[in-house]
N, C-alpha and C positions, 0 to 999 in steps of 0.2 A: 675405457677402463680407468677408474679412479684410482689416484696414487695416494695411499693412506699417510704417506710421509710428507705430503704437500701441507703447507702452512693454511690454516683455516682463514677465509676471507674476514677482514675486519668490518666490511659493509656489504650489505645485500640489498636488493632492490627489486621491486615487480611493479609492472604498469597495471593500473586499474582500467578495465575496458569500458568504452561508451563514456568517456569522461565529458564530451561535449553535450551529453544529454542531462548533466547534473545541473540541478536548479541551484543557481549561485546566490540566490537569495535566502536559501535555507542552510541551517547549521549542518555541518559534517561531524558525526559522531563516530570517533575511532577509538579502540580500547583492546587491551589485551585480555585474553581468555584468563580466568582465575588459575590455571595451571601454567600459563605462559607458552603453551604449545601453538597457539594461534593468535592471529590479529583479525579484528572484525572492524570494517569500515562501513558505516551506515550513511547513505546520503539519499536526498529525494530527486529522483529522476523521472523523466518522461518516458514511459515504456513503449509508446507508440512507434512504429517502424517509419511511418511517413506522416509526421504530425500535421503538416498543412493539408495533404490530401485527406486525412482523417477527419479534420475540422469540418469538412464539406461533405462527409460520407452520408449522412441522412438525405442532403439536398440532390446528391448523385443518384442515390437510390430511388428517390421520388421522381427525378427526371427520367430515369430507366423505365419505371412503371408507365410513366405517361407516353414515353416513346413506344413502349410495347403495345400498350392499349390502341394508340393511334395506327400502328402498323397493322394490328390484328383487324381494326374495324375496317379501315381504308383497303387493305389488301384482300380481305374476304369479299368486300363489296366488288372490287374490281374483277375478281375471279368469277364471281357469280353474273356479273354484268357482261363479261365477255367470254362466251363459251367458244371452246376450242376442241378440234378433233385431233386425235394423234395421228401423226404422218402427214400433216398438212403444215403449210407455212402461212403466217399471218404478220400483218403490219403491226410492229409494235405500238405505233401510237394510235391508230383507229381501229385495229383488230380486223381489218379487211382481209378475206380469204384470197390469197395471191395464187392458188393452185387452179389452173383450169382443168387439170386431169390429176386424180389422186396419185401421189408419189412423184409427180413431175416437179423439178425445181424450177421455181419462177424465173422468167427471163427479163421482164422490164426492171430498168435501173431505179425506177421510183414507184412508189404506190400509186395506181390510178385513182384512189379515193382521196387521199390527203396530199400527195406530192412528196411523201417523205422518202429521202434517199435510202435504198435498201441495202447498200453496201455495208460491210461489217455487222453492227448489231441493229440494223433497221428492221430485219425480219426476224420473228420469233417462230421457233418450231412448236407445233401443236403438242399437247400433253392432255393427259386425261384430267378431269377436275380434281380427282383426289390427290394426284401428284402435285398439281398447282396449289392446291389448298395447304398441303403439308409444307411446301416451300415458304408458305406465309405464316403459318401457324406455329411451327417449330421455332423459329427465330423470335417470334413475337412472345411465345411462352418464356423462352429463355431470357429475354430482356425483363418480362415482369417478374419472373421467379428470383433473377439476380438482384433486380431493384428491391423486391420485398425483402430478401435477406439481408441487403445493406441497410435497408431502412429499419427493419425490426431488431437487428444487432446493435444499432446506435440509439435507440429510443427506449427509455425505460417505462414501466406501467406508471400512469398517474396515481401517486400516493402521497399521503401526508404522514410523516413520522409521528407516532404517539398523538395523533389527532391534531397535529399543527396545521398550518397553512400549507397550500399546494407549492410544490417546489418550482423555482424559476431558474434560469430562463427556460424558453421553450423553442420547439423547432417550428419553422426552419431557421437554422443558424444564419444563413446568407442573407435572408430578408430581414432579420432581427425583428420578428413579429411580436407585436405587443397587444394582439386582439385577446383580451381577456375571455371572451365568450367563444373562442374558436373552438370547434369540436375536436380538433387534432392537437390540443394543447398538451404537449408532453415535454419532459425533460430529456435533453440528448446526454448520453453517456460521455461524450467527449467534452462536454462543458461542464462537468462535475469535478470535485476534488479528486475523485478516484481516477482520473486521467494522469495523476501524479501517483508514483508509487515509492514505497521505501526499498531501496536496494541495498542488501547487506552482503558485502563481499567477504567470504571467509578465507583468509590467508594462512596456510600452513607454514609454520617457521621451523625449519630443519637447520641442521648444523651448518650446511653449506649452500642453502639456497632458500629462496621463497618461492611458493607457487600457490596459484589462485585454486582453491578446492572447488569451490561452487559460489555462484550468485544466488541471493534469495531475494525474490520480489515479494514483499509483503504489502500490506495495505498502507495507506498514508496514515501512519501513527508515529507518535513520538515515543511510544512505550514498547520496548522489546527487551528480551533477556536472552543471554546464552547459558548454556549449560557449563559446567566447570571446565570441560576440555575445550569449549568453543565449537564443538562440532554439530550442535543443535541449537537452533535459535526458536523462540516462540513469540507470539504477539497476540493480542486481542482485536477483534473487529466489531463494531456495531455501527453499521452504516447501509446504504443502499445496496453496496456490494454483498452483504450478508442477508439482505431483504430484512434488516433491522432485527435479525437472530442474534442474541449475545453468543459470540462464538469466539473460541481459540483455535489458531492454526500454528503449524510447526513445520520445520524442515530440518533434515539431518543431511549433513553433506557427506558423510561416510557412506551411507547407503543411497544417496542421491534420491531421497524420496521424502515426501511430506504427508500431512494429514490434517483434518480438521475435526472439531467436535463443538456442538451447540449445548451451551450450559442452560437453556431454557427455551420457552416458546417465544414467537415473534412478539416483540416489544416487552420481553419479559424481564429487562433489567439491563444495568450497565456493567460490562464484564471489565475486569483489569487483571493483568498478569501480575503475580507476586513473587514467584521464584520456583525453586524446586524442592521436592522431598529430600530429606536428609541422606537417603541413598541414591538420589540423582535419577531416579526412574520415573518419576511422576511430575507432571507440571502442575504447580500450585497457582489456582485463580480464585478471584473473589467475584461474587455477583451481588450488586446493589440492586435490589428488586425495586421496580417503579410503584408508586402510590401517591395518593393525595390525601389520605386519611391519617396521617401520622399524629399522634397525640402531642399537643404543644405543652412545653414545660414552661416553669415560671420565668426562665430567662429568655424565652421566645425561640428555643431551639427544640429539636425533636429527636427522638433516637429511634432507630428502625433496624430490623434484623437483616443481616448479611450472610450470604451463604459462602462457606470456605469449602472450595471443591478442588478434587485431585484428578488429573486427567492422565491416562496411560497411553503414551503416543505409539506404543507397540500395537495396542488393540483398539485404541480410540474411545475406551470406556471412561465414563465420568462417574464420579461418586462423591456425595456430599461427606465431608469430613466432620464438620462441626459447623455451628452457627455462631457468628459474632455480632458486634454493634456497630452501625454506622452513625453518623451525625449530620443533621439537616439544619439549614438556617433559613430564615425568611418566613415562610408560612403564608396563609391566606391573607388578602385576596391575590397577592402576586404570584404564589407558588412556593413550593420548597426548593431550595438550593441543596444539592447533596454535596456533602464535603468529600475530600479524598480519602481513601481507606486502603489498608494493605493488611495482609496476613502472613503468617509464617507457621510451618508446621514443623515440631520437634519430636524427639524421642523420649522426653520426660514424661512420664505418666501424669505427673502434677500440672504439666504445661503442654498439654498435646498440641493445641493451637493458640496462636495469639494474634488478635486483631488490633490494629492501631488506626483510631479515627482521628482526622484533623479537619482543618478548616483553611481554605484559600484566603488570604488577606492582602490588602494593599496593592493588588494589581489594577492598572487601569486609571488611576488617579493622576497619572503625570508627574508625581513625585517620588514614586518608589517602584522597583522592579518586583516588589511583592514578595511573598513567602509562604510558608505553610506553618500554621499555629498548631501544635500538638495538644490534642485535648483529652484522649481517653484511651485506656487499654482494657481489652476483654480477654481474659485468661481462661481458658477452657481445659480441664482435667478431669481425672477420675473423681475429684473431690468436688466436681461441679463448676459453676461459672463464677469468676471473680472479676469485679470491675475496679480498675486502678485510675483514679482521675489524675491527670497531668497538669503541670503548672501553666500551660498554654504557652511555653516558649516558641519563639518564632525561628523558623530556619530561613533565613534570607536567601533570595534568589532562587527559590524553589518553586516549581509549578506542579506539586503533586509528587507521588512516591514512584520509584522505578522498581525496586525489589526489596525484600525482607528476609531474613534468616535469623536463626537462634545460635548465638555464640557457644562456645564450649562451656563458658561460665554461667550459662543460662540466660543472659542478657539478650534482648532482641536488637538486632543490627538492621539498620534501614538505610538505604540509599535513595536520595531524592533526585527527581528529575530537574534539570537545570540546563539553560542555554549557556551558562557561564562557567560551568564546571567546578571542580573543587578549589577552594582557596589555596591548597597546596598544590604548586606547580608540578611536583613530581607524582601526585596522585591521579589516578583516571578516574572519569566518571563524575557525578555530581556530588554535592555535600554528604557526608554520612553522620549518623548518630547512633549512640548505644543507649537503649532504655532499659533501666532495671524493672524487672516484673514485680518486684515486691513493693519497692519504694516509689516508683515512677520516676526516678532521677534520671535527667536526660544528660549524657556527656558526649564529648567528641571523642573519636578513636584516636589513638597514638599517631602522630604524624609520620608520614612515610619519609624515609631519607631522601633528601634531595640529590640531584645530579651533581657530579664532581664539577668543581668551580672552572677547571680548564675546558669544559664543553660549553659550546654555544647554547644558551637556554632557548634561543628563539628558533621558531620553526623556519625550516628551509623552503624557498620559493624559487622556482625557476625564472619567473618573471612577476613582478608586481605591478601590474597595470593600474590598479585601482587600490591604493592603500588603505581605504576605509573598511575594505572586507575583512570580517573576522580572521584572525589567524589561527592556525591548529598547533598547539604547543606538542613538543615531544613528551613521549611517556615511557617511564621506565617499566621493564617487565618485572612480574612479582618477585623475581630473585634478585633484581637490580643488576644483571649481567648485560642487558641490552636496552636500547632506547630505539623507538621508532619516530620518524617524522613523516608528515604528508606533504609532499612537494607539489605545487599547484602551479600550472602555467596559466598567467593572466593575460598573455599577449594580446588577446582580443577583449576589448573593453567589456566588462559586465558578462563576460562568457568564459567558462572554463574549457580550455582545450586540451589539456593534458594532466593527468594525476599520477603520482608514483608514491609508492610506499617504500621508505628507505629505513633499514635497521642497521644501526651502529653498535658494535661491541664496546662495552663500557669496562675500562681497565681501572680497577679500585686499588 
């Protein structure tokens, strides 16, 4: 029974399960929900139960098929070559009939035909041909069926996404085959990026304890969003796992159930998660439809239509809210490169939907971590469609958009995806910007108050075996009353052995 008069703890902690399966080379994204009731920790994990055994699963399946076929052929041939009668005894080696009289047990210690000792298992009782065949066929078929199941569930169909080249590598994994003309050329599911999954642990923060509500296994994606209360997360998928259907998936921890919805046909476009509807009941997504016939403008770019869609997670229904504009660079003969885009849905009838198109710049040249250049706004309302050209300002250290929303003052709020987080150490998530829908002016939101100076700003670690690993800074709750840290045990080099979320109360 709880004592209401007992002082509340100043520090709470909870262990994250399966820490040893965390991919230590990938970033760990931890953040508060918008209302501060939950903490969400996203990390890349290996979801397989036995990774080493699973790596050879297609080869084990093929071996079972071969063994089953050999047993079926050899065993059936032996039964047919060695006829036996029920009630008689036979030499197990040469099948000599050991009975002089039907039903009389043989007396000689050795087979008079081949000299095999008949003690123990030297003699075999006679059975009908049907029973003998069943003893051979049933195990053989079980081996063939089990091997086929292992093989079929670990090998995907040969397919080329969007008309591209065949996927590599191929089965068998153990033999590392490189035979390009081999008819069994297939990609193994255990050798694809889908063997890693994004695990999102949803942690409920109560007054006197932390508890793990639910783990969510998403696809291997860097873009995911949480509802205001953190109880539902959603992400987009466009991969072999979805058979190249543009798809949105979600999971709600309170109900312990999830769902998915396709935004278009197979190969129909690139999906991205944008945010939530103003009432929090629908997931807002954007679909960049594929194509090659975009009209080129004078500056060498192209504009194409994108669909802004709303998905109801209760019913799984998808509706198209409006159409916006995306931006592509490049063009023939090398092909078009679609820039990042994101959309938000509001309640103002003059700005029902807003789509922001950008361009990824500066990555991969070895001198910059890159960023997103903001190019164009598409504002759709009752008065029609309005295009607002932006000044091309670059948000550094960003690799695309994470979510968007419309502020109470009518400005578009955007959070960018980034491995480096916000420049403000007290702010969670990536860098953020506010965009005026009339003038296109881009500003930074007001800074969030930093933590008190008497608190250690550095993240806590149980053991730091590899100081080159990226640290996970503590984050203040939205109301500034609490701060969490991720404590990581690096006692084994290049391997995480323990993870703990610790929440401390902040006295101001």
